[in-house]
DSSP file (Angstrom, degrees, kcal/mol; ACC not computed):
  #  RESIDUE AA STRUCTURE BP1 BP2  ACC     N-H-->O    O-->H-N    N-H-->O    O-->H-N    TCO  KAPPA ALPHA  PHI   PSI    X-CA   Y-CA   Z-CA
    1    1 A X     >        0   0    0      0, 0.0     4,-2.0     0, 0.0     5,-0.1   0.000 360.0 360.0 360.0 -40.7  151.9  124.5  136.8
    2    2 A X  H  >  +     0   0    0      1,-0.2     4,-1.9     2,-0.2     5,-0.1   0.884 360.0  52.0 -63.8 -38.0  153.2  122.7  133.8
    3    3 A X  H  > S+     0   0    0      1,-0.2     4,-2.5     2,-0.2    -1,-0.2   0.887 107.4  52.4 -65.2 -39.4  151.0  119.7  134.7
    4    4 A X  H  > S+     0   0    0      1,-0.2     4,-2.5     2,-0.2    -1,-0.2   0.896 108.6  50.5 -63.6 -40.1  147.9  121.9  134.9
    5    5 A X  H  X S+     0   0    0     -4,-2.0     4,-2.2     2,-0.2    -1,-0.2   0.897 111.3  48.0 -65.1 -40.9  148.6  123.3  131.5
    6    6 A X  H  X S+     0   0    0     -4,-1.9     4,-2.5     2,-0.2    -2,-0.2   0.921 113.0  47.8 -66.0 -44.6  149.0  119.8  130.0
    7    7 A X  H  X S+     0   0    0     -4,-2.5     4,-2.5     1,-0.2    -2,-0.2   0.913 112.1  49.9 -63.5 -42.8  145.7  118.6  131.7
    8    8 A X  H  X S+     0   0    0     -4,-2.5     4,-2.2     2,-0.2    -1,-0.2   0.916 111.2  49.1 -61.3 -43.6  143.9  121.7  130.4
    9    9 A X  H  X S+     0   0    0     -4,-2.2     4,-2.3     2,-0.2     5,-0.2   0.916 112.2  47.8 -63.4 -44.4  145.1  121.2  126.9
   10   10 A X  H  X S+     0   0    0     -4,-2.5     4,-2.4     1,-0.2    -2,-0.2   0.912 111.9  49.8 -63.0 -42.6  144.1  117.5  126.9
   11   11 A X  H  X S+     0   0    0     -4,-2.5     4,-2.1     2,-0.2    -1,-0.2   0.893 110.2  51.6 -63.0 -39.4  140.7  118.3  128.3
   12   12 A X  H  X S+     0   0    0     -4,-2.2     4,-1.4     2,-0.2    -2,-0.2   0.934 113.3  42.7 -64.2 -47.3  140.2  121.0  125.6
   13   13 A X  H  X S+     0   0    0     -4,-2.3     4,-1.4     1,-0.2    -2,-0.2   0.858 112.3  54.6 -69.1 -35.1  141.1  118.7  122.7
   14   14 A X  H  X S+     0   0    0     -4,-2.4     4,-0.7    -5,-0.2    -1,-0.2   0.900 105.9  52.0 -64.8 -40.6  139.0  115.8  124.2
   15   15 A X  H >< S+     0   0    0     -4,-2.1     3,-0.6     1,-0.2    -1,-0.2   0.859 108.9  50.6 -66.8 -33.7  135.9  118.0  124.4
   16   16 A X  H >< S+     0   0    0     -4,-1.4     3,-1.3     1,-0.2    -1,-0.2   0.808 100.8  62.9 -72.6 -28.3  136.3  119.0  120.7
   17   17 A X  H 3< S+     0   0    0     -4,-1.4    -1,-0.2     1,-0.3    -2,-0.2   0.719 103.7  49.0 -71.1 -18.4  136.6  115.4  119.6
   18   18 A X  T << S+     0   0    0     -4,-0.7    -1,-0.3    -3,-0.6    -2,-0.2   0.332  80.7 127.8-101.1   7.3  133.1  114.7  120.9
   19   19 A X    <   -     0   0    0     -3,-1.3     2,-0.3    -4,-0.1     5,-0.1  -0.364  44.7-153.5 -64.7 141.3  131.4  117.6  119.2
   20   20 A X    >   -     0   0    0      3,-0.1     3,-1.6    -2,-0.0     2,-0.2  -0.876  22.3-102.3-117.7 150.2  128.3  116.8  117.1
   21   21 A X  T 3  S+     0   0    0     -2,-0.3   105,-0.1     1,-0.2     3,-0.1  -0.494 108.9  24.1 -67.2 135.6  126.8  118.5  114.2
   22   22 A X  T 3  S+     0   0    0      1,-0.3    11,-3.0    -2,-0.2     2,-0.5   0.456  96.9 111.5  88.3   1.0  123.7  120.4  115.2
   23   23 A X  E <   -A   32   0A   0     -3,-1.6     2,-0.5     9,-0.2    -1,-0.3  -0.929  45.4-170.9-110.3 130.6  124.8  120.8  118.9
   24   24 A X  E     -A   31   0A   0      7,-3.2     7,-2.9    -2,-0.5     2,-0.5  -0.980   5.9-165.5-124.9 127.1  125.7  124.2  120.2
   25   25 A X  E     +A   30   0A   0     -2,-0.5     2,-0.4     5,-0.2     5,-0.2  -0.949  13.0 170.6-112.3 123.5  127.3  124.8  123.6
   26   26 A X  E >   -A   29   0A   0      3,-2.7     3,-2.2    -2,-0.5     2,-0.3  -0.948  61.4 -52.6-138.3 115.0  127.3  128.3  124.9
   27   27 A X  T 3  S-     0   0    0     -2,-0.4     0, 0.0     1,-0.3     0, 0.0  -0.419 123.4 -16.3  55.7-115.5  128.3  129.1  128.5
   28   28 A X  T 3  S+     0   0    0     -2,-0.3     2,-0.4    -3,-0.1    -1,-0.3   0.230 121.0  86.3-102.8  13.6  126.2  126.8  130.6
   29   29 A X  E <   -A   26   0A   0     -3,-2.2    -3,-2.7     2,-0.0     2,-0.4  -0.910  54.1-161.7-120.4 146.0  123.6  125.9  128.0
   30   30 A X  E     -A   25   0A   0     -2,-0.4     2,-0.4    -5,-0.2    -5,-0.2  -0.986  12.4-175.2-120.8 129.1  123.5  123.2  125.4
   31   31 A X  E     -A   24   0A   0     -7,-2.9    -7,-3.2    -2,-0.4     2,-0.4  -0.967   9.5-154.3-126.0 144.5  121.1  123.4  122.4
   32   32 A X  E     -A   23   0A   0     -2,-0.4     2,-0.5    -9,-0.2    -9,-0.2  -0.920  14.4-131.9-116.9 143.4  120.4  121.0  119.7
   33   33 A X        -     0   0    0    -11,-3.0    91,-1.2    -2,-0.4     2,-0.5  -0.795  18.2-153.5 -93.9 130.9  119.1  121.7  116.2
   34   34 A X  E     -B  123   0B   0     -2,-0.5     2,-0.5    89,-0.2    89,-0.2  -0.892   7.3-167.3-106.1 134.8  116.3  119.6  115.0
   35   35 A X  E     -B  122   0B   0     87,-2.9    87,-2.5    -2,-0.5     3,-0.1  -0.986  17.6-133.1-122.1 125.9  115.7  119.1  111.3
   36   36 A X        -     0   0    0     -2,-0.5    83,-0.1    85,-0.2    13,-0.0  -0.286  40.9 -79.0 -71.5 159.6  112.5  117.6  110.0
   37   37 A X        -     0   0    0     84,-0.1     2,-0.5     1,-0.1    83,-0.2  -0.268  48.4-135.8 -56.8 148.3  112.5  114.8  107.4
   38   38 A X  B     -D  119   0C   0     81,-2.3    81,-2.5    -3,-0.1     2,-0.1  -0.943   8.1-129.2-117.2 125.8  113.1  116.1  103.9
   39   39 A X    >   -     0   0    0     -2,-0.5     3,-2.3    10,-0.3     4,-0.3  -0.427  44.8 -88.8 -66.1 141.8  111.1  114.9  100.9
   40   40 A X  T 3  S+     0   0    0      1,-0.3    -1,-0.1    77,-0.2    76,-0.1  -0.300 116.4  23.6 -55.6 133.5  113.3  113.8   98.0
   41   41 A X  T 3  S+     0   0    0     -3,-0.1     3,-0.4     4,-0.0    -1,-0.3   0.180  98.1  94.1  95.1 -15.7  114.0  116.7   95.7
   42   42 A X    X   +     0   0    0     -3,-2.3     3,-0.5     1,-0.2    -2,-0.1   0.599  63.8  79.8 -84.1 -10.9  113.5  119.3   98.5
   43   43 A X  T 3  S+     0   0    0     -4,-0.3    -1,-0.2     1,-0.2    -3,-0.1   0.864 106.1  30.0 -62.6 -34.6  117.2  119.4   99.4
   44   44 A X  T 3  S+     0   0    0     -3,-0.4    -1,-0.2     2,-0.0    -2,-0.2   0.317  94.2 122.1-107.9   6.6  117.9  121.7   96.5
   45   45 A X    <   -     0   0    0     -3,-0.5     7,-0.1     1,-0.1    -3,-0.1  -0.346  63.1-136.5 -70.8 150.7  114.5  123.5   96.3
   46   46 A X  S    S+     0   0    0      2,-0.1    -1,-0.1    -2,-0.0     3,-0.1   0.678  85.4  83.9 -77.8 -18.6  114.3  127.3   96.6
   47   47 A X  S    S-     0   0    0      1,-0.1    -2,-0.0     2,-0.1     2,-0.0  -0.349  97.7 -91.8 -75.4 163.1  111.3  126.8   98.9
   48   48 A X     >  -     0   0    0      1,-0.1     4,-2.8    -2,-0.1     5,-0.2  -0.370  40.3-108.2 -67.5 160.4  111.8  126.1  102.6
   49   49 A X  H  > S+     0   0    0      1,-0.2     4,-2.4     2,-0.2   -10,-0.3   0.888 120.3  49.6 -58.7 -40.9  111.9  122.4  103.4
   50   50 A X  H  > S+     0   0    0      2,-0.2     4,-2.3     1,-0.2    -1,-0.2   0.923 112.3  46.4 -66.2 -44.9  108.4  122.6  105.1
   51   51 A X  H  > S+     0   0    0      2,-0.2     4,-2.5     1,-0.2    -2,-0.2   0.907 113.4  49.2 -64.3 -41.5  106.8  124.4  102.1
   52   52 A X  H  X S+     0   0    0     -4,-2.8     4,-2.8     2,-0.2     5,-0.2   0.908 109.2  52.8 -64.0 -41.8  108.5  122.0   99.6
   53   53 A X  H  X S+     0   0    0     -4,-2.4     4,-2.5    -5,-0.2    -2,-0.2   0.939 111.6  46.0 -57.0 -48.3  107.2  119.0  101.7
   54   54 A X  H  X S+     0   0    0     -4,-2.3     4,-2.6     2,-0.2    -2,-0.2   0.890 112.1  51.1 -63.8 -40.4  103.7  120.4  101.6
   55   55 A X  H  X S+     0   0    0     -4,-2.5     4,-2.2     2,-0.2    -2,-0.2   0.932 112.7  45.4 -61.7 -46.6  103.9  121.1   97.8
   56   56 A X  H  X S+     0   0    0     -4,-2.8     4,-2.3     2,-0.2    -2,-0.2   0.888 112.9  50.8 -65.8 -39.3  105.1  117.5   97.2
   57   57 A X  H  X S+     0   0    0     -4,-2.5     4,-2.4    -5,-0.2    -2,-0.2   0.931 110.8  48.3 -63.4 -46.1  102.4  116.1   99.4
   58   58 A X  H  X S+     0   0    0     -4,-2.6     4,-2.6     1,-0.2    -2,-0.2   0.893 110.9  51.5 -61.8 -39.7   99.7  118.0   97.7
   59   59 A X  H  X S+     0   0    0     -4,-2.2     4,-2.0     2,-0.2    -1,-0.2   0.919 109.9  49.0 -62.4 -44.6  101.0  116.9   94.3
   60   60 A X  H  X S+     0   0    0     -4,-2.3     4,-1.9     1,-0.2     5,-0.3   0.905 111.9  49.4 -62.1 -41.8  101.0  113.3   95.4
   61   61 A X  H  X S+     0   0    0     -4,-2.4     4,-2.7     1,-0.2    -2,-0.2   0.927 110.0  50.2 -63.4 -45.5   97.4  113.6   96.7
   62   62 A X  H  < S+     0   0    0     -4,-2.6    -1,-0.2     1,-0.2    -2,-0.2   0.884 115.4  43.2 -61.1 -39.1   96.2  115.3   93.5
   63   63 A X  H  < S+     0   0    0     -4,-2.0    -1,-0.2    -5,-0.2    -2,-0.2   0.831 128.9  22.2 -75.7 -32.4   97.7  112.5   91.3
   64   64 A X  H  < S+     0   0    0     -4,-1.9     2,-0.2    -5,-0.2    -2,-0.2   0.643  86.0 108.5-117.5 -17.6   96.7  109.5   93.4
   65   65 A X     <  -     0   0    0     -4,-2.7     2,-0.5    -5,-0.3    43,-0.1  -0.473  41.7-172.2 -72.9 131.5   93.7  110.2   95.7
   66   66 A X        -     0   0    0     -2,-0.2     2,-0.2    41,-0.1    -3,-0.0  -0.980  24.0-127.3-123.4 118.3   90.5  108.5   94.6
   67   67 A X        -     0   0    0     -2,-0.5    10,-0.1     1,-0.1     2,-0.1  -0.455  27.9-129.7 -64.0 126.6   87.3  109.3   96.5
   68   68 A X        -     0   0    0      8,-0.3     8,-3.2    -2,-0.2     2,-0.3  -0.361  18.3-136.7 -72.6 159.1   85.7  106.1   97.7
   69   69 A X  B     -E   75   0D   0      6,-0.3     6,-0.2     1,-0.1    -1,-0.0  -0.881   9.0-129.3-118.0 150.6   82.0  105.5   97.0
   70   70 A X    >   -     0   0    0      4,-2.7     3,-1.7    -2,-0.3    -1,-0.1  -0.145  45.6 -80.9 -84.0-173.1   79.3  104.2   99.3
   71   71 A X  T 3  S+     0   0    0      1,-0.3    -1,-0.1     2,-0.1    -2,-0.0   0.756 131.3  52.6 -63.1 -25.6   76.9  101.4   98.5
   72   72 A X  T 3  S-     0   0    0      2,-0.1    -1,-0.3     3,-0.0     3,-0.1   0.437 120.5-106.3 -90.2  -0.2   74.7  103.8   96.5
   73   73 A X  S <  S+     0   0    0     -3,-1.7     2,-0.3     1,-0.3    -2,-0.1   0.549  73.9 140.0  87.8   7.4   77.6  105.0   94.3
   74   74 A X        -     0   0    0      1,-0.1    -4,-2.7    -5,-0.0    -1,-0.3  -0.616  60.2-105.1 -84.1 144.1   77.8  108.4   96.0
   75   75 A X  B     -E   69   0D   0     -2,-0.3     2,-0.5    -6,-0.2    -6,-0.3  -0.479  32.4-131.3 -68.0 133.4   81.2  109.9   96.8
   76   76 A X        +     0   0    0     -8,-3.2     2,-0.3    -2,-0.2    -8,-0.3  -0.768  30.3 178.4 -89.5 126.0   82.2  109.6  100.4
   77   77 A X        +     0   0    0     -2,-0.5     2,-0.3   -10,-0.1    27,-0.1  -0.907  20.6 102.0-124.6 155.2   83.5  112.8  101.9
   78   78 A X        -     0   0    0     -2,-0.3    60,-3.5    26,-0.1     2,-0.4  -0.989  62.1 -59.6 166.4-160.7   84.5  113.6  105.4
   79   79 A X  E     +F  137   0E   0     -2,-0.3    21,-0.8    58,-0.2    22,-0.4  -0.937  38.4 176.8-120.3 138.1   87.5  114.1  107.7
   80   80 A X  E     -FG 136  99E   0     56,-2.5    56,-3.0    -2,-0.4     2,-0.6  -0.993  18.7-145.5-137.0 146.4   90.2  111.7  108.6
   81   81 A X  E     -FG 135  98E   0     17,-3.0    17,-2.1    -2,-0.3     2,-0.4  -0.956  15.6-157.8-115.8 120.3   93.3  112.2  110.8
   82   82 A X  E     -FG 134  97E   0     52,-3.1    52,-2.9    -2,-0.6     2,-0.4  -0.752   9.2-175.2 -96.1 140.9   96.4  110.4  109.8
   83   83 A X  E     +FG 133  96E   0     13,-2.7    13,-2.6    -2,-0.4     2,-0.3  -0.999  17.4 145.0-132.9 138.6   99.3  109.6  112.1
   84   84 A X  E     -F  132   0E   0     48,-2.0    48,-3.3    -2,-0.4     2,-0.4  -0.969  36.3-124.4-160.4 168.5  102.6  108.1  111.1
   85   85 A X  E     -FG 131  93E   0      8,-2.6     8,-3.2    -2,-0.3     2,-0.7  -0.977   7.5-146.9-124.5 136.0  106.3  108.1  111.9
   86   86 A X  E     -FG 130  92E   0     44,-2.8    44,-2.4    -2,-0.4    35,-0.3  -0.919  35.3-146.7 -96.2 112.7  109.2  108.7  109.5
   87   87 A X    >   -     0   0    0      4,-2.8     3,-1.8    -2,-0.7    34,-0.3   0.044  29.5 -83.8 -77.8-174.7  111.8  106.4  111.0
   88   88 A X  T 3  S+     0   0    0      1,-0.3    32,-0.2    39,-0.2    -1,-0.1   0.647 129.6  50.4 -65.5 -16.3  115.6  106.8  111.2
   89   89 A X  T 3  S-     0   0    0      2,-0.2    -1,-0.3    30,-0.1     3,-0.1   0.410 120.3-106.0-101.3  -0.1  116.0  105.4  107.7
   90   90 A X  S <  S+     0   0    0     -3,-1.8    28,-2.6     1,-0.3     2,-0.3   0.562  76.1 134.4  88.8   9.6  113.4  107.8  106.2
   91   91 A X        -     0   0    0     26,-0.2    -4,-2.8     1,-0.0     2,-0.4  -0.686  59.3-116.5 -94.3 146.7  110.7  105.2  105.8
   92   92 A X  E     +G   86   0E   0     -2,-0.3     2,-0.3    -6,-0.2    -6,-0.2  -0.690  44.5 169.1 -83.1 128.8  107.0  105.8  106.8
   93   93 A X  E     +G   85   0E   0     -8,-3.2    -8,-2.6    -2,-0.4    20,-0.0  -0.856  45.2  28.8-134.1 166.0  105.9  103.4  109.6
   94   94 A X  E    S-     0   0E   0     -2,-0.3     2,-0.4   -10,-0.2    -1,-0.2   0.876  70.6-172.4  52.3  51.0  103.0  102.9  112.0
   95   95 A X  E     +     0   0E   0    -11,-0.1     2,-0.3    -3,-0.1   -11,-0.2  -0.603   9.3 169.9 -80.1 129.8  100.4  104.5  109.8
   96   96 A X  E     -G   83   0E   0    -13,-2.6   -13,-2.7    -2,-0.4     2,-0.4  -0.988  14.9-164.9-137.4 147.1   97.0  105.0  111.4
   97   97 A X  E     -G   82   0E   0     -2,-0.3     2,-0.4   -15,-0.2   -15,-0.2  -0.999   3.1-171.2-133.5 135.1   93.9  106.8  110.3
   98   98 A X  E     +G   81   0E   0    -17,-2.1   -17,-3.0    -2,-0.4     2,-0.3  -0.988  29.2 112.5-126.8 137.0   90.9  107.8  112.4
   99   99 A X  E    S-G   80   0E   0     -2,-0.4   -19,-0.2   -19,-0.2    -2,-0.1  -0.963  71.5 -87.0 178.1 177.3   87.7  109.2  111.1
  100  100 A X  S    S+     0   0    0    -21,-0.8     2,-0.6    -2,-0.3   -20,-0.1   0.737 106.1  62.6 -77.2 -23.5   84.0  108.5  110.6
  101  101 A X     >  -     0   0    0    -22,-0.4     4,-2.2     1,-0.2     3,-0.2  -0.906  62.5-160.6-114.2 116.4   84.3  106.8  107.2
  102  102 A X  H  > S+     0   0    0     -2,-0.6     4,-2.4     1,-0.2     5,-0.2   0.878  93.7  55.0 -58.7 -40.2   86.2  103.5  107.0
  103  103 A X  H  > S+     0   0    0      1,-0.2     4,-2.0     2,-0.2    -1,-0.2   0.886 108.5  47.9 -63.8 -39.5   86.6  103.9  103.2
  104  104 A X  H  > S+     0   0    0     -3,-0.2     4,-2.5     2,-0.2    -1,-0.2   0.906 110.8  51.7 -66.8 -41.3   88.2  107.3  103.6
  105  105 A X  H  X S+     0   0    0     -4,-2.2     4,-2.1     1,-0.2    -2,-0.2   0.920 110.7  48.3 -60.3 -44.0   90.6  106.1  106.3
  106  106 A X  H  X S+     0   0    0     -4,-2.4     4,-1.9     2,-0.2    -1,-0.2   0.897 111.8  48.9 -65.1 -40.4   91.7  103.2  104.1
  107  107 A X  H  X S+     0   0    0     -4,-2.0     4,-2.1     2,-0.2    -1,-0.2   0.900 110.4  50.9 -66.7 -40.3   92.3  105.5  101.1
  108  108 A X  H  X S+     0   0    0     -4,-2.5     4,-1.9     1,-0.2    -2,-0.2   0.896 110.5  49.2 -63.9 -39.7   94.3  108.0  103.2
  109  109 A X  H  X S+     0   0    0     -4,-2.1     4,-1.6     2,-0.2    -1,-0.2   0.858 108.1  54.4 -67.5 -34.9   96.4  105.1  104.5
  110  110 A X  H  < S+     0   0    0     -4,-1.9     4,-0.5     2,-0.2    -2,-0.2   0.911 107.0  51.0 -63.1 -41.8   97.0  103.9  100.9
  111  111 A X  H >< S+     0   0    0     -4,-2.1     3,-1.5     1,-0.2     4,-0.3   0.909 107.1  52.8 -63.2 -42.4   98.2  107.3   99.9
  112  112 A X  H >< S+     0   0    0     -4,-1.9     3,-1.7     1,-0.3    -1,-0.2   0.850 100.5  62.0 -62.9 -32.9  100.7  107.4  102.8
  113  113 A X  T 3< S+     0   0    0     -4,-1.6    -1,-0.3     1,-0.3    -2,-0.2   0.688  97.4  60.2 -66.0 -15.4  102.0  104.1  101.6
  114  114 A X  T <  S+     0   0    0     -3,-1.5    -1,-0.3    -4,-0.5    -2,-0.2   0.523  76.5 119.0 -87.6  -7.2  103.0  105.9   98.4
  115  115 A X    <   -     0   0    0     -3,-1.7   -23,-0.2    -4,-0.3     3,-0.1  -0.325  65.8-123.0 -58.9 138.8  105.3  108.3  100.2
  116  116 A X        -     0   0    0      1,-0.1     2,-0.4   -25,-0.1    -1,-0.1  -0.282  34.9 -84.1 -75.3 168.2  108.9  108.0   99.0
  117  117 A X        -     0   0    0    -26,-0.1   -26,-0.2   -78,-0.1   -77,-0.2  -0.630  57.4-157.3 -71.5 129.2  111.8  107.2  101.3
  118  118 A X        -     0   0    0    -28,-2.6     2,-0.6    -2,-0.4   -79,-0.2  -0.540  27.7 -92.1-105.7 168.3  112.9  110.6  102.7
  119  119 A X  B     -D   38   0C   0    -81,-2.5   -81,-2.3    -2,-0.2   -29,-0.1  -0.747  60.8-115.8 -74.8 124.0  116.0  112.0  104.3
  120  120 A X        -     0   0    0     -2,-0.6   -32,-0.1   -32,-0.2     9,-0.1  -0.086  27.3 -92.7 -66.7 162.5  115.3  111.3  108.0
  121  121 A X  E     - C   0 128B   0      7,-0.6     7,-2.4   -34,-0.3     2,-0.4  -0.363  42.3-148.3 -67.7 153.3  114.9  113.9  110.7
  122  122 A X  E     +BC  35 127B   0    -87,-2.5   -87,-2.9     5,-0.2     2,-0.4  -0.985  20.4 176.2-132.3 136.6  118.0  114.8  112.6
  123  123 A X  E >  S-BC  34 126B   0      3,-2.5     3,-1.6    -2,-0.4   -89,-0.2  -0.976  79.3  -8.6-136.9 125.2  118.6  116.0  116.1
  124  124 A X  T 3  S-     0   0    0    -91,-1.2  -102,-0.2    -2,-0.4  -103,-0.1   0.802 129.4 -55.9  61.5  29.9  122.1  116.6  117.5
  125  125 A X  T 3  S+     0   0    0    -92,-0.4     2,-0.4     1,-0.2    -1,-0.3   0.469 117.2 105.9  84.6   1.3  123.6  115.2  114.3
  126  126 A X  E <  S-C  123   0B   0     -3,-1.6    -3,-2.5  -105,-0.1    -1,-0.2  -0.909  75.6-110.0-118.7 144.0  121.8  111.8  114.6
  127  127 A X  E     -C  122   0B   0     -2,-0.4     2,-0.3    -5,-0.2    -5,-0.2  -0.471  42.5-178.5 -67.9 137.4  118.9  110.4  112.6
  128  128 A X  E     -C  121   0B   0     -7,-2.4    -7,-0.6   -41,-0.2     2,-0.3  -0.940  31.7-102.9-134.9 155.4  115.7  110.2  114.7
  129  129 A X        -     0   0    0     -2,-0.3     2,-0.5    -9,-0.1   -42,-0.2  -0.605  34.9-155.5 -75.3 142.5  112.1  109.0  114.2
  130  130 A X  E     -F   86   0E   0    -44,-2.4   -44,-2.8    -2,-0.3     2,-0.4  -0.985   4.2-144.2-124.6 126.6  109.7  111.9  113.7
  131  131 A X  E     -F   85   0E   0     -2,-0.5     2,-0.4   -46,-0.2   -46,-0.2  -0.711  16.4-168.5 -91.0 136.6  106.0  111.5  114.5
  132  132 A X  E     -F   84   0E   0    -48,-3.3   -48,-2.0    -2,-0.4     2,-0.4  -0.951  12.8-172.9-123.9 145.9  103.4  113.3  112.3
  133  133 A X  E     +F   83   0E   0     -2,-0.4     2,-0.4   -50,-0.2   -50,-0.2  -0.958  15.2 178.2-135.8 117.8   99.7  113.8  112.8
  134  134 A X  E     -F   82   0E   0    -52,-2.9   -52,-3.1    -2,-0.4     2,-0.3  -0.974  18.9-147.0-128.7 124.1   97.8  115.4  109.8
  135  135 A X  E     -F   81   0E   0     -2,-0.4     2,-0.4   -54,-0.2   -54,-0.2  -0.692  14.9-165.9 -86.1 142.1   94.1  116.1  109.5
  136  136 A X  E     -F   80   0E   0    -56,-3.0   -56,-2.5    -2,-0.3     2,-0.7  -0.994  11.4-160.0-128.3 127.3   92.5  115.8  106.0
  137  137 A X  E      F   79   0E   0     -2,-0.4   -58,-0.2   -58,-0.2    -2,-0.0  -0.922 360.0 360.0-103.3 109.7   89.1  117.2  105.1
  138  138 A X              0   0    0    -60,-3.5   -59,-0.2    -2,-0.7    -1,-0.1   0.389 360.0 360.0-114.8 360.0   88.1  115.3  102.0
């Protein structure tokens, strides 16, 4: 009986030593909390992280986006879909843009290159890459 108590105590302490932040074990289920990448300055914002991200993104677009012009000098408008990954270090990688107008795609990719280094996404207490796909109607 004494041996069983010692083994139980060791097993209990061993299981706690491997606990990770963002992981919750309840009965027979394990759940992990996922946290999206956080734009610099949004950690202390009163807005939700997602709303702050969108606010900062819109601000960056307003300040830096320049509508491209065609050969006749007309502003090119249209739709482009951006896809990119925020890696484990918070850097934007693998940027791609698809749309009907090459000039709009290039401008959208230029804007993404201006994104700051963010606090990376987290799952189960570990930094993870997070994939984004965003449509823009310009």
